[in-house]
Biopython code that builds the backbone (N, CA, C, O; Angstrom):
import numpy as np
from Bio.PDB.StructureBuilder import StructureBuilder

atoms = [
    (1, "MET", "N", (136.805, 139.649, 99.969)),
    (1, "MET", "CA", (136.170, 138.560, 100.659)),
    (1, "MET", "C", (136.500, 137.273, 99.910)),
    (1, "MET", "O", (136.379, 137.196, 98.687)),
    (2, "THR", "N", (136.913, 136.281, 100.663)),
    (2, "THR", "CA", (137.252, 135.010, 100.033)),
    (2, "THR", "C", (135.971, 134.229, 99.714)),
    (2, "THR", "O", (134.893, 134.543, 100.220)),
    (3, "ASN", "N", (136.114, 133.210, 98.865)),
    (3, "ASN", "CA", (134.969, 132.364, 98.536)),
    (3, "ASN", "C", (134.424, 131.666, 99.780)),
    (3, "ASN", "O", (133.212, 131.504, 99.926)),
    (4, "GLU", "N", (135.315, 131.257, 100.668)),
    (4, "GLU", "CA", (134.888, 130.588, 101.905)),
    (4, "GLU", "C", (134.081, 131.557, 102.783)),
    (4, "GLU", "O", (133.049, 131.180, 103.339)),
    (5, "GLU", "N", (134.549, 132.791, 102.903)),
    (5, "GLU", "CA", (133.802, 133.793, 103.678)),
    (5, "GLU", "C", (132.448, 134.078, 103.036)),
    (5, "GLU", "O", (131.445, 134.238, 103.732)),
    (6, "ARG", "N", (132.425, 134.141, 101.731)),
    (6, "ARG", "CA", (131.175, 134.377, 101.008)),
    (6, "ARG", "C", (130.179, 133.233, 101.280)),
    (6, "ARG", "O", (128.992, 133.479, 101.498)),
    (7, "GLU", "N", (130.663, 132.006, 101.264)),
    (7, "GLU", "CA", (129.803, 130.854, 101.558)),
    (7, "GLU", "C", (129.278, 130.913, 102.995)),
    (7, "GLU", "O", (128.126, 130.564, 103.255)),
    (8, "ASP", "N", (130.125, 131.354, 103.920)),
    (8, "ASP", "CA", (129.679, 131.503, 105.309)),
    (8, "ASP", "C", (128.558, 132.532, 105.421)),
    (8, "ASP", "O", (127.584, 132.324, 106.144)),
    (9, "VAL", "N", (128.702, 133.631, 104.707)),
    (9, "VAL", "CA", (127.666, 134.668, 104.726)),
    (9, "VAL", "C", (126.378, 134.136, 104.108)),
    (9, "VAL", "O", (125.294, 134.382, 104.637)),
    (10, "LEU", "N", (126.480, 133.417, 103.005)),
    (10, "LEU", "CA", (125.285, 132.846, 102.377)),
    (10, "LEU", "C", (124.592, 131.844, 103.300)),
    (10, "LEU", "O", (123.364, 131.767, 103.323)),
    (11, "GLN", "N", (125.368, 131.084, 104.053)),
    (11, "GLN", "CA", (124.778, 130.152, 105.023)),
    (11, "GLN", "C", (124.064, 130.917, 106.135)),
    (11, "GLN", "O", (122.987, 130.516, 106.575)),
    (12, "LEU", "N", (124.658, 132.006, 106.582)),
    (12, "LEU", "CA", (124.014, 132.846, 107.597)),
    (12, "LEU", "C", (122.704, 133.425, 107.070)),
    (12, "LEU", "O", (121.711, 133.480, 107.795)),
    (13, "LEU", "N", (122.701, 133.854, 105.821)),
    (13, "LEU", "CA", (121.473, 134.384, 105.215)),
    (13, "LEU", "C", (120.392, 133.312, 105.146)),
    (13, "LEU", "O", (119.219, 133.590, 105.392)),
    (14, "ALA", "N", (120.789, 132.092, 104.814)),
    (14, "ALA", "CA", (119.821, 130.990, 104.782)),
    (14, "ALA", "C", (119.257, 130.749, 106.185)),
    (14, "ALA", "O", (118.071, 130.455, 106.338)),
    (15, "ASN", "N", (120.099, 130.871, 107.194)),
    (15, "ASN", "CA", (119.621, 130.720, 108.571)),
    (15, "ASN", "C", (118.618, 131.822, 108.924)),
    (15, "ASN", "O", (117.603, 131.553, 109.566)),
    (16, "TYR", "N", (118.898, 133.055, 108.509)),
    (16, "TYR", "CA", (117.957, 134.159, 108.755)),
    (16, "TYR", "C", (116.612, 133.868, 108.087)),
    (16, "TYR", "O", (115.555, 134.083, 108.681)),
    (17, "GLU", "N", (116.662, 133.384, 106.865)),
    (17, "GLU", "CA", (115.413, 133.100, 106.152)),
    (17, "GLU", "C", (114.639, 131.974, 106.828)),
    (17, "GLU", "O", (113.412, 132.020, 106.908)),
    (18, "ASN", "N", (115.356, 130.964, 107.314)),
    (18, "ASN", "CA", (114.692, 129.881, 108.045)),
    (18, "ASN", "C", (114.072, 130.392, 109.343)),
    (18, "ASN", "O", (112.959, 130.004, 109.698)),
    (19, "MET", "N", (114.788, 131.255, 110.044)),
    (19, "MET", "CA", (114.234, 131.820, 111.278)),
    (19, "MET", "C", (113.007, 132.670, 110.973)),
    (19, "MET", "O", (112.035, 132.643, 111.728)),
    (20, "ALA", "N", (113.039, 133.418, 109.887)),
    (20, "ALA", "CA", (111.896, 134.249, 109.513)),
    (20, "ALA", "C", (110.669, 133.373, 109.258)),
    (20, "ALA", "O", (109.571, 133.691, 109.717)),
    (21, "ARG", "N", (110.852, 132.278, 108.533)),
    (21, "ARG", "CA", (109.734, 131.355, 108.288)),
    (21, "ARG", "C", (109.232, 130.733, 109.583)),
    (21, "ARG", "O", (108.025, 130.575, 109.769)),
    (22, "ALA", "N", (110.147, 130.381, 110.474)),
    (22, "ALA", "CA", (109.756, 129.781, 111.749)),
    (22, "ALA", "C", (108.953, 130.770, 112.595)),
    (22, "ALA", "O", (107.961, 130.394, 113.219)),
    (23, "VAL", "N", (109.378, 132.017, 112.615)),
    (23, "VAL", "CA", (108.653, 133.039, 113.378)),
    (23, "VAL", "C", (107.267, 133.239, 112.786)),
    (23, "VAL", "O", (106.285, 133.336, 113.522)),
    (24, "GLU", "N", (107.179, 133.303, 111.459)),
    (24, "GLU", "CA", (105.869, 133.461, 110.820)),
    (24, "GLU", "C", (104.956, 132.277, 111.142)),
    (24, "GLU", "O", (103.766, 132.460, 111.401)),
    (25, "SER", "N", (105.502, 131.085, 111.126)),
    (25, "SER", "CA", (104.709, 129.895, 111.458)),
    (25, "SER", "C", (104.245, 129.932, 112.913)),
    (25, "SER", "O", (103.093, 129.618, 113.212)),
    (26, "LEU", "N", (105.142, 130.316, 113.809)),
    (26, "LEU", "CA", (104.784, 130.422, 115.224)),
    (26, "LEU", "C", (103.654, 131.416, 115.431)),
    (26, "LEU", "O", (102.678, 131.120, 116.119)),
    (27, "ILE", "N", (103.784, 132.582, 114.842)),
    (27, "ILE", "CA", (102.759, 133.620, 115.005)),
    (27, "ILE", "C", (101.425, 133.143, 114.431)),
    (27, "ILE", "O", (100.370, 133.373, 115.024)),
    (28, "HIS", "N", (101.477, 132.489, 113.296)),
    (28, "HIS", "CA", (100.245, 131.965, 112.699)),
    (28, "HIS", "C", (99.584, 130.930, 113.613)),
    (28, "HIS", "O", (98.372, 130.966, 113.825)),
    (29, "ARG", "N", (100.385, 130.011, 114.153)),
    (29, "ARG", "CA", (99.836, 128.984, 115.047)),
    (29, "ARG", "C", (99.268, 129.601, 116.314)),
    (29, "ARG", "O", (98.236, 129.155, 116.815)),
    (30, "LEU", "N", (99.938, 130.626, 116.835)),
    (30, "LEU", "CA", (99.433, 131.269, 118.047)),
    (30, "LEU", "C", (98.100, 131.973, 117.789)),
    (30, "LEU", "O", (97.216, 131.977, 118.645)),
    (31, "LYS", "N", (97.967, 132.562, 116.617)),
    (31, "LYS", "CA", (96.702, 133.224, 116.277)),
    (31, "LYS", "C", (95.560, 132.224, 116.160)),
    (31, "LYS", "O", (94.411, 132.564, 116.443)),
    (32, "LEU", "N", (95.861, 131.000, 115.749)),
    (32, "LEU", "CA", (94.835, 129.964, 115.619)),
    (32, "LEU", "C", (94.467, 129.335, 116.964)),
    (32, "LEU", "O", (93.418, 128.702, 117.084)),
    (33, "ASP", "N", (95.313, 129.502, 117.963)),
    (33, "ASP", "CA", (95.078, 128.909, 119.279)),
    (33, "ASP", "C", (94.120, 129.792, 120.073)),
    (33, "ASP", "O", (94.458, 130.909, 120.464)),
    (34, "ALA", "N", (92.918, 129.268, 120.301)),
    (34, "ALA", "CA", (91.892, 130.043, 121.010)),
    (34, "ALA", "C", (92.285, 130.327, 122.457)),
    (34, "ALA", "O", (91.813, 131.301, 123.042)),
    (35, "ASP", "N", (93.142, 129.492, 123.043)),
    (35, "ASP", "CA", (93.543, 129.681, 124.442)),
    (35, "ASP", "C", (94.659, 130.713, 124.606)),
    (35, "ASP", "O", (94.975, 131.117, 125.725)),
    (36, "PHE", "N", (95.245, 131.132, 123.509)),
    (36, "PHE", "CA", (96.362, 132.086, 123.582)),
    (36, "PHE", "C", (95.853, 133.493, 123.328)),
    (36, "PHE", "O", (95.170, 133.750, 122.337)),
    (37, "ASN", "N", (96.191, 134.397, 124.230)),
    (37, "ASN", "CA", (95.774, 135.797, 124.107)),
    (37, "ASN", "C", (96.986, 136.630, 123.687)),
    (37, "ASN", "O", (97.789, 137.041, 124.526)),
    (38, "SER", "N", (97.108, 136.873, 122.387)),
    (38, "SER", "CA", (98.271, 137.612, 121.877)),
    (38, "SER", "C", (98.249, 139.080, 122.278)),
    (38, "SER", "O", (99.266, 139.764, 122.168)),
    (39, "GLY", "N", (97.118, 139.567, 122.737)),
    (39, "GLY", "CA", (97.035, 140.962, 123.157)),
    (39, "GLY", "C", (97.352, 141.181, 124.623)),
    (39, "GLY", "O", (97.363, 142.316, 125.100)),
    (40, "SER", "N", (97.612, 140.084, 125.344)),
    (40, "SER", "CA", (97.905, 140.233, 126.771)),
    (40, "SER", "C", (99.247, 140.935, 126.949)),
    (40, "SER", "O", (100.151, 140.776, 126.128)),
    (41, "PRO", "N", (99.373, 141.706, 128.017)),
    (41, "PRO", "CA", (100.636, 142.427, 128.244)),
    (41, "PRO", "C", (101.849, 141.504, 128.317)),
    (41, "PRO", "O", (102.963, 141.918, 127.996)),
    (42, "ARG", "N", (101.642, 140.277, 128.730)),
    (42, "ARG", "CA", (102.752, 139.335, 128.865)),
    (42, "ARG", "C", (103.387, 139.000, 127.518)),
    (42, "ARG", "O", (104.599, 138.794, 127.448)),
    (43, "TYR", "N", (102.594, 138.942, 126.447)),
    (43, "TYR", "CA", (103.090, 138.496, 125.142)),
    (43, "TYR", "C", (103.100, 139.569, 124.063)),
    (43, "TYR", "O", (103.824, 139.439, 123.076)),
    (44, "ARG", "N", (102.334, 140.598, 124.225)),
    (44, "ARG", "CA", (102.132, 141.587, 123.156)),
    (44, "ARG", "C", (103.444, 142.153, 122.618)),
    (44, "ARG", "O", (103.663, 142.165, 121.407)),
    (45, "GLU", "N", (104.316, 142.623, 123.508)),
    (45, "GLU", "CA", (105.565, 143.255, 123.067)),
    (45, "GLU", "C", (106.525, 142.252, 122.409)),
    (45, "GLU", "O", (107.182, 142.572, 121.418)),
    (46, "GLN", "N", (106.597, 141.046, 122.967)),
    (46, "GLN", "CA", (107.488, 140.043, 122.383)),
    (46, "GLN", "C", (107.029, 139.653, 120.986)),
    (46, "GLN", "O", (107.849, 139.511, 120.079)),
    (47, "LEU", "N", (105.732, 139.480, 120.807)),
    (47, "LEU", "CA", (105.214, 139.135, 119.482)),
    (47, "LEU", "C", (105.425, 140.275, 118.492)),
    (47, "LEU", "O", (105.741, 140.035, 117.327)),
    (48, "ARG", "N", (105.255, 141.503, 118.946)),
    (48, "ARG", "CA", (105.492, 142.648, 118.069)),
    (48, "ARG", "C", (106.952, 142.685, 117.623)),
    (48, "ARG", "O", (107.243, 142.904, 116.447)),
    (49, "ASP", "N", (107.867, 142.470, 118.567)),
    (49, "ASP", "CA", (109.291, 142.464, 118.225)),
    (49, "ASP", "C", (109.612, 141.380, 117.202)),
    (49, "ASP", "O", (110.332, 141.623, 116.233)),
    (50, "LEU", "N", (109.073, 140.181, 117.424)),
    (50, "LEU", "CA", (109.311, 139.093, 116.475)),
    (50, "LEU", "C", (108.745, 139.422, 115.099)),
    (50, "LEU", "O", (109.381, 139.164, 114.077)),
    (51, "THR", "N", (107.549, 139.992, 115.083)),
    (51, "THR", "CA", (106.908, 140.349, 113.818)),
    (51, "THR", "C", (107.721, 141.398, 113.065)),
    (51, "THR", "O", (107.793, 141.367, 111.836)),
    (52, "GLU", "N", (108.328, 142.318, 113.792)),
    (52, "GLU", "CA", (109.136, 143.359, 113.150)),
    (52, "GLU", "C", (110.486, 142.840, 112.679)),
    (52, "GLU", "O", (111.082, 143.419, 111.771)),
    (53, "LEU", "N", (110.981, 141.760, 113.276)),
    (53, "LEU", "CA", (112.271, 141.204, 112.867)),
    (53, "LEU", "C", (112.220, 140.526, 111.500)),
    (53, "LEU", "O", (113.186, 140.584, 110.739)),
    (54, "VAL", "N", (111.110, 139.894, 111.194)),
    (54, "VAL", "CA", (111.008, 139.118, 109.954)),
    (54, "VAL", "C", (111.358, 139.953, 108.721)),
    (54, "VAL", "O", (112.208, 139.529, 107.938)),
    (55, "PRO", "N", (110.738, 141.125, 108.511)),
    (55, "PRO", "CA", (111.104, 141.882, 107.311)),
    (55, "PRO", "C", (112.550, 142.390, 107.337)),
    (55, "PRO", "O", (113.154, 142.562, 106.279)),
    (56, "VAL", "N", (113.106, 142.629, 108.509)),
    (56, "VAL", "CA", (114.503, 143.073, 108.599)),
    (56, "VAL", "C", (115.427, 141.965, 108.116)),
    (56, "VAL", "O", (116.337, 142.212, 107.325)),
    (57, "TRP", "N", (115.195, 140.740, 108.591)),
    (57, "TRP", "CA", (116.019, 139.610, 108.152)),
    (57, "TRP", "C", (115.896, 139.402, 106.651)),
    (57, "TRP", "O", (116.892, 139.182, 105.962)),
    (58, "ARG", "N", (114.687, 139.472, 106.155)),
    (58, "ARG", "CA", (114.471, 139.231, 104.716)),
    (58, "ARG", "C", (115.124, 140.324, 103.876)),
    (58, "ARG", "O", (115.757, 140.022, 102.864)),
    (59, "GLN", "N", (114.984, 141.584, 104.273)),
    (59, "GLN", "CA", (115.566, 142.676, 103.501)),
    (59, "GLN", "C", (117.091, 142.601, 103.513)),
    (59, "GLN", "O", (117.732, 142.861, 102.495)),
    (60, "TYR", "N", (117.665, 142.252, 104.644)),
    (60, "TYR", "CA", (119.111, 142.102, 104.730)),
    (60, "TYR", "C", (119.589, 141.009, 103.770)),
    (60, "TYR", "O", (120.572, 141.186, 103.051)),
    (61, "ALA", "N", (118.885, 139.889, 103.770)),
    (61, "ALA", "CA", (119.259, 138.782, 102.886)),
    (61, "ALA", "C", (119.184, 139.207, 101.424)),
    (61, "ALA", "O", (120.079, 138.891, 100.640)),
    (62, "VAL", "N", (118.138, 139.911, 101.057)),
    (62, "VAL", "CA", (117.989, 140.382, 99.668)),
    (62, "VAL", "C", (119.124, 141.322, 99.308)),
    (62, "VAL", "O", (119.727, 141.182, 98.244)),
    (63, "ASN", "N", (119.422, 142.271, 100.170)),
    (63, "ASN", "CA", (120.479, 143.246, 99.878)),
    (63, "ASN", "C", (121.837, 142.581, 99.681)),
    (63, "ASN", "O", (122.564, 142.911, 98.745)),
    (64, "VAL", "N", (122.175, 141.652, 100.557)),
    (64, "VAL", "CA", (123.477, 140.995, 100.458)),
    (64, "VAL", "C", (123.544, 140.116, 99.213)),
    (64, "VAL", "O", (124.565, 140.092, 98.525)),
    (65, "ARG", "N", (122.471, 139.400, 98.920)),
    (65, "ARG", "CA", (122.477, 138.541, 97.731)),
    (65, "ARG", "C", (122.627, 139.369, 96.452)),
    (65, "ARG", "O", (123.354, 138.969, 95.542)),
    (66, "VAL", "N", (121.958, 140.499, 96.373)),
    (66, "VAL", "CA", (122.085, 141.368, 95.200)),
    (66, "VAL", "C", (123.514, 141.887, 95.096)),
    (66, "VAL", "O", (124.090, 141.923, 94.009)),
    (67, "LYS", "N", (124.078, 142.284, 96.218)),
    (67, "LYS", "CA", (125.464, 142.766, 96.209)),
    (67, "LYS", "C", (126.404, 141.674, 95.706)),
    (67, "LYS", "O", (127.271, 141.940, 94.873)),
    (68, "PHE", "N", (126.241, 140.447, 96.203)),
    (68, "PHE", "CA", (127.084, 139.338, 95.757)),
    (68, "PHE", "C", (126.894, 139.082, 94.271)),
    (68, "PHE", "O", (127.863, 138.841, 93.551)),
    (69, "MET", "N", (125.653, 139.133, 93.808)),
    (69, "MET", "CA", (125.362, 138.880, 92.401)),
    (69, "MET", "C", (126.050, 139.931, 91.518)),
    (69, "MET", "O", (126.649, 139.587, 90.500)),
    (70, "LEU", "N", (125.965, 141.193, 91.902)),
    (70, "LEU", "CA", (126.592, 142.260, 91.120)),
    (70, "LEU", "C", (128.112, 142.125, 91.126)),
    (70, "LEU", "O", (128.759, 142.350, 90.104)),
    (71, "GLU", "N", (128.676, 141.761, 92.261)),
    (71, "GLU", "CA", (130.126, 141.554, 92.326)),
    (71, "GLU", "C", (130.554, 140.400, 91.428)),
    (71, "GLU", "O", (131.563, 140.493, 90.730)),
    (72, "ARG", "N", (129.780, 139.302, 91.445)),
    (72, "ARG", "CA", (130.110, 138.148, 90.617)),
    (72, "ARG", "C", (130.035, 138.504, 89.142)),
    (72, "ARG", "O", (130.904, 138.116, 88.361)),
    (73, "ARG", "N", (128.998, 139.240, 88.757)),
    (73, "ARG", "CA", (128.867, 139.638, 87.347)),
    (73, "ARG", "C", (130.043, 140.487, 86.907)),
    (73, "ARG", "O", (130.593, 140.283, 85.824)),
    (74, "SER", "N", (130.429, 141.441, 87.744)),
    (74, "SER", "CA", (131.538, 142.312, 87.352)),
    (74, "SER", "C", (132.848, 141.534, 87.295)),
    (74, "SER", "O", (133.715, 141.846, 86.478)),
    (75, "THR", "N", (133.001, 140.532, 88.145)),
    (75, "THR", "CA", (134.200, 139.701, 88.125)),
    (75, "THR", "C", (134.235, 138.827, 86.879)),
    (75, "THR", "O", (135.283, 138.674, 86.253)),
    (76, "LEU", "N", (133.089, 138.254, 86.519)),
    (76, "LEU", "CA", (133.024, 137.399, 85.331)),
    (76, "LEU", "C", (133.299, 138.184, 84.059)),
    (76, "LEU", "O", (133.886, 137.656, 83.114)),
    (77, "ARG", "N", (132.885, 139.420, 84.032)),
    (77, "ARG", "CA", (133.113, 140.272, 82.853)),
    (77, "ARG", "C", (134.517, 140.860, 82.836)),
    (77, "ARG", "O", (134.940, 141.430, 81.831)),
    (78, "GLY", "N", (135.238, 140.724, 83.942)),
    (78, "GLY", "CA", (136.577, 141.288, 84.013)),
    (78, "GLY", "C", (136.563, 142.771, 84.308)),
    (78, "GLY", "O", (137.566, 143.462, 84.128)),
    (79, "GLU", "N", (135.422, 143.255, 84.761)),
    (79, "GLU", "CA", (135.311, 144.671, 85.096)),
    (79, "GLU", "C", (135.738, 144.881, 86.538)),
    (79, "GLU", "O", (135.734, 143.956, 87.350)),
    (80, "THR", "N", (136.098, 146.093, 86.828)),
    (80, "THR", "CA", (136.367, 146.438, 88.212)),
    (80, "THR", "C", (135.053, 146.899, 88.825)),
    (80, "THR", "O", (134.250, 147.548, 88.154)),
    (81, "PRO", "N", (134.825, 146.570, 90.100)),
    (81, "PRO", "CA", (133.590, 147.017, 90.732)),
    (81, "PRO", "C", (133.498, 148.532, 90.711)),
    (81, "PRO", "O", (134.530, 149.203, 90.715)),
    (82, "PRO", "N", (132.291, 149.096, 90.691)),
    (82, "PRO", "CA", (132.152, 150.539, 90.671)),
    (82, "PRO", "C", (132.806, 151.154, 91.893)),
    (82, "PRO", "O", (132.748, 150.615, 92.998)),
    (83, "ARG", "N", (133.420, 152.280, 91.663)),
    (83, "ARG", "CA", (134.063, 153.004, 92.772)),
    (83, "ARG", "C", (133.002, 153.584, 93.670)),
    (83, "ARG", "O", (131.932, 153.994, 93.218)),
    (84, "ASP", "N", (133.308, 153.611, 94.929)),
    (84, "ASP", "CA", (132.422, 154.220, 95.915)),
    (84, "ASP", "C", (132.355, 155.720, 95.631)),
    (84, "ASP", "O", (133.353, 156.335, 95.254)),
    (85, "ALA", "N", (131.186, 156.294, 95.813)),
    (85, "ALA", "CA", (130.982, 157.717, 95.540)),
    (85, "ALA", "C", (131.868, 158.579, 96.425)),
    (85, "ALA", "O", (132.147, 159.733, 96.098)),
    (86, "THR", "N", (132.314, 158.015, 97.554)),
    (86, "THR", "CA", (133.166, 158.802, 98.472)),
    (86, "THR", "C", (134.630, 158.740, 98.085)),
    (86, "THR", "O", (135.448, 159.471, 98.644)),
    (87, "ASP", "N", (134.978, 157.870, 97.128)),
    (87, "ASP", "CA", (136.373, 157.774, 96.689)),
    (87, "ASP", "C", (136.743, 159.051, 95.935)),
    (87, "ASP", "O", (135.927, 159.640, 95.226)),
    (88, "THR", "N", (137.969, 159.447, 96.109)),
    (88, "THR", "CA", (138.482, 160.606, 95.374)),
    (88, "THR", "C", (139.608, 160.120, 94.483)),
    (88, "THR", "O", (140.283, 159.146, 94.816)),
    (89, "PRO", "N", (139.822, 160.789, 93.347)),
    (89, "PRO", "CA", (140.909, 160.364, 92.457)),
    (89, "PRO", "C", (142.241, 160.317, 93.198)),
    (89, "PRO", "O", (142.558, 161.200, 93.994)),
    (90, "GLY", "N", (142.991, 159.298, 92.926)),
    (90, "GLY", "CA", (144.315, 159.173, 93.536)),
    (90, "GLY", "C", (144.305, 158.376, 94.811)),
    (90, "GLY", "O", (145.361, 158.159, 95.406)),
    (91, "ASP", "N", (143.135, 157.928, 95.257)),
    (91, "ASP", "CA", (143.084, 157.118, 96.483)),
    (91, "ASP", "C", (143.559, 155.722, 96.208)),
    (91, "ASP", "O", (143.590, 154.890, 97.115)),
]
sb = StructureBuilder()
sb.init_structure("model")
sb.init_model(0)
sb.init_chain("A")
sb.init_seg("    ")
for serial, (resi, resn, name, xyz) in enumerate(atoms, 1):
    if name == "N":
        sb.init_residue(resn, " ", resi, " ")
    sb.init_atom(name, np.array(xyz, "f"), 0.0, 1.0, " ", f" {name:<3s}", serial, name[0])
structure = sb.get_structure()
């Protein structure tokens, strides 16, 4: 992966995190609105889907950032990244 591609991925992760915060803010505001019935059939499923997306976006961002960090550390040390467990000698 090139540095430019890596930056694009990091920007996408930042967008996911911003969307997660926006969804959390929306849900919080809707809960405070006495005129909004979050349990109504019209909104219940959509709100549930949005609520379930937030941790998925956050976990994905964490996983990718950790992967990038480990790759950068191994590159700075001059080490080769760990071989995949599925690799066989001679590949």
